[in-house]
N, C-alpha and C positions, 0 to 999 in steps of 0.2 A: 372340915365342912362347916362352913357357920350354918348355926338353927335355923335362922332365918332364910336362907337360902334354899334348906334341905327342905323347909315345908313348903315355898314356891314350887322346888323342884316336884315336891309331891304332889301338889296341887294341880300341876299343868299335868303332871303325867296322867291324874285321873280324868283331868277334863278332856283329853285330848287323844292318849295313849289308842292303838289299836295294834291287832295281831291278826296276820294272816293265817293259811289254815295249816301252815307249816309252822305256827305260834312266833313266826318273824316279827320283830315290833316296830312298828313306824309311824309318822304322825303326817297328815295330810298338811301342807304350808296354810291353806284359808284356814284350816283351824286352829294352827298355832297363833296367825296372823293377830289379832284382837288382843289375844292374851301378853303378847309382846309389846304389846303398844301401838301397833299399825294401825292408823283409821283406814288407810288408801293401799288397798290390792300395789299399786305401782310402785309403793314405796318400798313394800317388803320385799316384793320382787327384783328390788335393785340390792337390797340387804342380800338377798339369798344368792345372788348374780356372783358378789362381793363373796359370800363364804366357799363359793363352787373356786371360784378363782384362788381363793386363798386353797382350797385344799389341792387343787393341782400346784401350786408352787411351792408345795412343804413334799411333794413326789406319791401324791395320792390320788388315786384316779377318784374325779370328782362321781363318775357313773357306778361307782363303789358305794357310794352314801346318800348320792341325789339323785330319785327317779323322776321323769317325767309323767303325771298322769293327767291324764282326760277324763274328769269327773260333773257331769252334771250337776248344775246348783238352781236353787228355787232363786227367783228375783221376784219383783213385785207384782201382785196379781196373780200368782201361781207361775207367771212365764217362766221359761226356761233358758 
């Protein structure tokens, strides 16, 4: 893998990677969004949907790789 790509991968993982109680790694889409250059959630959601469709088209269950998560987010002035 290209050195620059390895550095980018490491920085991205350090910024947004999480692990659950069993040590399974995961990422929240909203945390990835800006690091991948998406300013608007709607545009990133479209990319996620395409990725899920590609997953299914290759014979893999999208549900094994993508989970719907409801997470409260802070908005302006402390609103949720």
